[in-house]
C-alpha positions as CSV (number, residue, x, y, z in Angstrom):
1,X,0.0,0.0,0.0
2,X,0.9,3.6,-0.1
3,X,1.8,5.5,3.0
4,X,3.2,8.9,3.6
5,X,6.9,8.8,4.3
6,X,6.5,11.1,7.3
7,X,4.3,8.4,8.8
8,X,7.0,5.8,8.3
9,X,9.6,8.3,9.8
10,X,7.4,8.8,12.8
11,X,7.2,5.0,13.4
12,X,11.0,4.7,13.3
13,X,11.4,7.6,15.7
14,X,8.9,6.0,18.1
15,X,10.6,2.7,17.8
16,X,14.0,4.3,18.7
17,X,12.4,6.3,21.5
18,X,10.7,3.2,22.9
19,X,14.0,1.3,22.7
20,X,12.5,-1.2,20.4
21,X,15.4,-0.8,18.0
22,X,18.9,0.4,18.8
23,X,20.8,-0.5,15.6
24,X,21.1,1.6,12.5
25,X,18.4,1.1,9.9
26,X,19.5,1.5,6.3
27,X,16.6,2.7,4.1
28,X,15.3,4.4,1.0
29,X,12.2,6.5,1.5
30,X,10.7,7.9,-1.7
31,X,7.3,9.6,-2.1
32,X,5.1,12.1,-0.5
33,X,7.0,14.4,1.9
34,X,10.2,12.3,1.6
35,X,12.4,15.4,2.2
36,X,10.6,16.1,5.4
37,X,10.8,12.5,6.5
38,X,14.6,12.5,5.9
39,X,14.9,15.6,8.1
40,X,12.8,14.0,10.8
41,X,15.1,10.9,10.8
42,X,18.4,12.8,10.9
43,X,18.7,12.6,14.7
44,X,18.2,8.9,14.7
45,X,20.5,6.0,13.7
46,X,18.5,5.7,10.4
47,X,20.8,6.0,7.4
48,X,18.9,7.3,4.3
49,X,19.9,6.5,0.7
50,X,18.7,7.5,-2.7
51,X,18.4,3.9,-4.0
52,X,17.8,0.4,-2.6
53,X,21.2,-0.6,-4.0
54,X,23.0,2.2,-2.1
55,X,21.1,1.2,1.1
56,X,22.2,-2.4,0.8
57,X,25.8,-1.3,0.1
58,X,25.7,1.0,3.1
59,X,24.5,-1.8,5.3
60,X,27.1,-4.3,4.1
61,X,29.9,-1.8,4.2
62,X,28.7,0.1,7.3
63,X,28.0,3.3,5.5
64,X,27.4,6.6,7.4
65,X,25.2,8.6,5.0
66,X,22.2,10.2,6.5
67,X,19.9,12.5,4.7
């Protein structure tokens, strides 16, 4: 289904705040309000990438890109 990226970002932020996850998440968010979602996630351990391939590479190589 289709969901606003800010909704996804809010869920990740809540999961970090609630200590449900503590590891970096490597992701690509594209769609409605994706720039805002990326800004929301900057203070978290979520690493944002422009493509799925970059996200996979970042996860495998321990990339540090965010935003």
